[in-house]
N, C-alpha and C positions, 0 to 999 in steps of 0.2 A: 577322411577320419584322421585325427591327430594321434600321435604316439601315445598320449595319455589315455585315449579312448580304446586303444587296441586291447589292453588287458580285459576290458569289459566284453569285447567281442569274443575273445578267446574263452572267457568264462561262460558266455552264452552258448558257444559251440559245444563245450563239454557238457553243459546242462542239457542241451537238446539230445546229445548222444547218449547221456545217461538215461534220460526218459525213454528213448527209443529202445535201448537194450533192456531196461526194466520191463517195458511193455512186452517185448518178445519173450522174456522169461516167464512173465505172468501168463501169457497166452499158452505157452507150452505146458505149464503146470496145470492150468484149467483143462487143457485137452487131455492130459494124463488122468486127472481125477474124474473126468467124465467119459471114461472109455466106454461106459455102458449106454451112452446116448446114441442116437441114430448115426448112421454113417455120414449123413449130410452134415450134421453138427460137427463131427470130427473132421470132415473134409474142409469145412469153412474155417475151423480153428487152425488147421495145418496151413491153409492158404494165407490166413492173416499173419501167422508166424513167419512164413516165408517172406511176405511183403515187408514186414517190419524189419527183419534181418537184412533184407536187400537195401532198405533205406539206410540202415546203419553202415553197411559196406559202402554205399554211395557217398555218405558223409565223410567216411574215412579216406576214400580213394579219389574222389572227384578232383580233377586237375585244377579247377578254379579255386579250390579250397586251400591248397598248398599249406599243409599243416604248419603251425608255428615252429615245430621242431626243425623243419627245413631251414627256416630263417635263422634259428639259433645255430645250426650247423655252419651256415655261411659266416655268421658273426665270429664264431670260434676260429674258422679257417683264416679269415681275413685278419683277425687279431694276431694269429701266429705269423702271418706273412708280414704284418706291420712290425712285429718284434724282430723278425729276421732282417727287415730293411734297416731298422735302427742299429742292429748289431753290425751289419755291413758298413753302414756309415761310420760307426765307431772305429772300424778297422781301416777305413779309407779316407781319413781326414775330413769326415763329414760329407763326402761326395756320395750321391745316389748312383745306382747302376747306370752305365751308359747305354744299356739296351740288353735284350735277351736275358731278362731278369730271372726266368725259370732256371737257366743254367747258372747264372751268376750267384743267385741266392742259395743254391744247393749247399747243404752243410750248415746253413744258418737256421733252418727250420727243421723240426723233428720229422722223422720218416713217416710218421702216421698222419701228417697233415695232408689233407686233400686239396688239390689245386682246382677244385670245382665244387659246386654245391650239389646235393642229391637230385636237384631238378634239372641238371644239365647232363647231356649224354657224352659230349666231347671230353677228351682227356684234360683240357685246360678250360676252365669256365670263368677265370678272372683276368683282368687286364691291369696294367700299370698305366697311370695317367702319363701321356707323352710329355707333359710339361714338368713331370717329376724325373725325367731322364737326365742324368749327368749334370745335376745342379748341386750347389753347396747347401746342404740342409741347414747350416747355421745361419744362412742369409734369408731363409724364408720368413717373411714378416709375420704371418699368422698361421702357424702350423696346424692349429685346430680347424682351419677352414680350407687347408690345402689337400685336395683329394689325392690319395696315393693309389690304392687298389679299389676295384669295384667289380660287381657282377657284369660280365660282358659276354658278347658273342665271340667266338673264336677268331683269331687273326694269325697271320704268319709269325709275328714277333710278340704277340700277346700284349700289345700296348694299344692305346687309343684314347679318344676323348668322349665327349657326350654322345656322339653318334654311335658309339659301340655299346652303350648301356643296354643291358637286357633286363627289362622289368618283369622278372619271372616269379616274384613272390606274391603273397596274399595282397589283394587290393592294388595290384600293379606296382609293387615296391621293388627296390633293388637295394643291396647292402653296399655301403661304402666304408673304406677305412681312410684315415687321414694321417698327415705327416707327424702328428703328435702321438699317434698310436691308437686313438680311440676309433670305434666302429659303431655304426648304427644304420638301420634301414630308413630309406626315404621314399615317399610317394613321388610319382612323376611330376606332380605340380610343385613339389618341394625340392626339386633337383638342385644339388649344390653346384656352385660355380667351379669350373675346372681350371680357372686361371690360377697360377701359382705366382704370387707377388714376391719378387726378390729385391732386397734392399740394395742400393747402389754402393759400390766400393770405390774408394779413392784410387 
């Protein structure tokens, strides 16, 4: 599914959830208004209400659903990390961190920034592209295509390449940030190239 089609999917999910919740409320109201009906009718009404509510909870919590808010949280986190990276570069003649970016970038991003998305249990859930370590950012030929940070499995130094991607979001997506500062989710089939092209210097 393309990124253009994702809003329609989200809208459909909310529509289904709204219908399910409205049905649950309607069944409860009918059950209350018909208290004088037989105990069998009341029992069936209660059972239907429980089933409908269970479906609503399932939609909200099923791991495969990975609500859009989780992806938004990752985009916000990675956007803040990208800004921190750019501020670091500004203070270091355009050079990116030589490694151990978690420690190196401390003080460049706000304290409230999470270093992982809500779908990841480990303390660090993002990695810096190894090809972005200790390079002159001014020499990157196409910053909008140079992967900086991305959703990743944990590692000792929290760096890595394509093999470290964790496709943890809806429709097996992962969120990436780029050297120019923008962030967006990609599906596995759309995986961006991790090569960082550097212009030659004399």
